[in-house]
C-alpha positions, -999 to +999 in steps of 0.1 A: +027+507-116+040+470-118+023+446-093+047+420-081+038+385-063+045+402-030+023+429-035-004+407-047+000+382-017-001+413+006-035+425-012-048+390-009-043+391+027-057+423+034-088+414+014-093+381+031-098+363-005-080+334-019-067+340-055-062+308-075-026+304-087-039+301-125-055+336-120-028+354-102-009+368-135-045+379-149-055+397-119-016+413-116-025+427-150-059+440-141-046+457-109-017+473-128-043+487-154-064+501-128-034+517-112-022+531-145-056+546-151-057+564-116-024+577-124-037+591-156-063+611-135-037+626-114-021+642-145-056+660-154-052+699-153-085+707-132-100+742-122-094+748-086-129+757-079-146+724-083-166+714-051-151+689-033-158+667+001-151+697+025-177+719+006-211+725+025-238+706+011-263+726-009-298+725+011-333+721-006-365+729+006-385+700+020-416+692-004-444+671+012-461+648-014-491+629-008-486+593-020-505+561-020-475+537-018-489+520+013-524+513-003-506+500-037-483+474-016-513+464+007-534+457-024-510+432-034-505+414-001-523+382+008-538+395+039-539+429+054-559+449+080-557+486+091-528+492+067-507+464+081-496+431+067-512+401+085-489+372+090-487+339+104-477+337+143-443+321+142-433+327+180-452+310+207 
């Protein structure tokens, strides 16, 4: 797919970014390459039984694991008490 100045200006407005004039030709070429790649993906012959976004999520059993992440983090804190950080008061 070929990107022209009109389409690039529309994309520029929709994305709320400003593309410098000296970069516009390069950007048009890059966008064209991306769109050509996506068109190649459409031509792939994929089996019909591939899970997709409407498939239910496979559930797994929740496993409770004991972790001492809190202790590890608080060991590196300058000040802590009763498993909490101690910070200077900043609001009067």
